[in-house]
C-alpha positions as CSV (number, residue, x, y, z in Angstrom):
1,M,-59.6,-64.7,-5.3
2,P,-62.0,-67.8,-5.4
3,K,-60.7,-70.8,-7.2
4,R,-62.0,-71.2,-10.8
5,V,-62.8,-74.6,-11.9
6,A,-64.5,-75.7,-15.2
7,V,-66.7,-78.8,-15.6
8,V,-68.0,-80.0,-19.1
9,E,-70.6,-82.7,-19.4
10,L,-71.7,-84.0,-22.9
11,T,-74.7,-86.4,-23.2
12,M,-74.2,-88.6,-26.3
13,G,-77.1,-89.7,-28.5
14,D,-77.0,-93.2,-26.9
15,G,-77.4,-91.6,-23.4
16,K,-74.0,-92.1,-22.3
17,V,-72.6,-89.1,-20.4
18,L,-69.0,-87.8,-20.8
19,S,-67.7,-85.4,-18.1
20,E,-64.4,-83.6,-17.8
21,R,-63.2,-81.4,-14.8
22,V,-60.3,-78.8,-15.1
23,E,-59.0,-77.7,-11.7
24,T,-56.9,-74.8,-13.2
25,V,-58.6,-73.1,-15.9
26,R,-56.8,-71.3,-18.8
27,G,-55.9,-67.7,-18.1
28,T,-55.3,-68.2,-14.3
29,A,-52.0,-67.8,-12.6
30,G,-51.9,-71.6,-12.4
31,N,-52.4,-71.9,-16.1
32,P,-51.6,-68.7,-17.9
33,M,-52.2,-67.8,-21.4
34,T,-49.3,-67.1,-23.8
35,R,-49.3,-63.5,-25.2
36,E,-50.7,-64.8,-28.7
37,E,-53.6,-66.3,-26.6
38,M,-54.3,-63.0,-25.0
39,I,-54.1,-61.1,-28.2
40,A,-56.6,-63.5,-29.8
41,K,-58.9,-63.3,-27.0
42,A,-58.8,-59.4,-26.9
43,R,-59.5,-59.5,-30.7
44,D,-62.5,-61.8,-30.4
45,L,-64.0,-59.5,-27.7
46,I,-62.9,-56.0,-29.1
47,V,-63.5,-56.3,-33.1
48,P,-67.3,-56.8,-32.7
49,V,-67.5,-53.7,-30.7
50,L,-64.9,-51.3,-31.9
51,G,-64.1,-52.8,-35.3
52,A,-60.8,-54.3,-36.7
53,D,-59.1,-51.0,-37.4
54,K,-59.4,-49.7,-33.9
55,F,-58.2,-53.2,-32.7
56,Q,-55.2,-53.1,-34.8
57,K,-54.4,-49.5,-33.6
58,L,-54.7,-50.7,-29.9
59,S,-52.8,-53.9,-30.3
60,T,-49.9,-52.3,-32.3
61,R,-49.7,-49.6,-29.6
62,S,-49.6,-52.1,-26.7
63,S,-46.9,-54.4,-28.2
64,P,-43.6,-53.9,-26.6
65,G,-41.0,-51.9,-28.5
66,K,-37.1,-52.2,-28.4
67,R,-37.0,-49.8,-25.3
68,E,-39.6,-51.8,-23.4
69,K,-37.9,-55.0,-24.1
70,R,-34.5,-53.6,-23.0
71,R,-36.0,-52.3,-19.8
72,R,-37.5,-55.7,-19.1
73,A,-34.3,-57.5,-19.9
74,Q,-32.4,-55.1,-17.5
75,A,-35.0,-55.6,-14.8
76,S,-34.8,-59.3,-15.2
77,A,-30.9,-59.2,-14.8
78,A,-31.1,-56.9,-11.8
79,N,-33.5,-59.4,-10.2
80,G,-31.0,-62.2,-11.0
81,V,-28.1,-60.4,-9.5
82,M,-30.2,-59.7,-6.2
83,A,-31.4,-63.4,-6.1
84,A,-27.7,-64.5,-6.2
85,F,-27.0,-62.3,-3.1
86,D,-30.1,-63.3,-1.1
87,G,-28.9,-66.8,-0.3
88,P,-25.3,-66.0,0.9
89,M,-26.2,-63.0,2.8
90,A,-29.3,-64.7,4.6
91,S,-27.0,-67.6,5.6
92,F,-24.0,-65.4,6.7
93,S,-26.1,-63.0,8.7
94,G,-28.3,-65.5,10.1
95,E,-31.3,-63.2,9.3
96,N,-34.2,-63.1,6.9
97,T,-33.5,-61.5,3.6
98,S,-36.2,-58.9,4.4
99,S,-34.2,-57.6,7.2
100,R,-30.7,-57.5,5.5
101,Q,-28.1,-55.3,7.1
102,R,-24.9,-53.9,5.6
103,L,-21.9,-55.9,6.4
C-alpha cells in the first residue's frame, strides 16, 4: 500500500505561508484511530445518506457484546500463552518458531 502523507499550507493575510507535513496520517496503521473516532467518522459519512435512525441501528448492532468481549479476551490470553512458549522453545530447539517440533 502506498504511503499516505498529508501537507497543509496556509497563506496568511500578510502573505506569510505556514506549512505542516504529517508523515503518518490519522487512520493508518502507524497512527490508528480510536473506536470512538471511527464511530464519529462513520456517523459523519452515513447519517447524511441513510439517516440517523439507520446509523443508530447499525452502530448498536456492531458494538461488541459480552460474548464477543469474552472471546477477544480468551484469544488475547491464548496469544500470550503461545508467546511465552515461543522464546524458550526456539532457543532450546535451535530452530525458528515457525518450524517447532514436539520435544
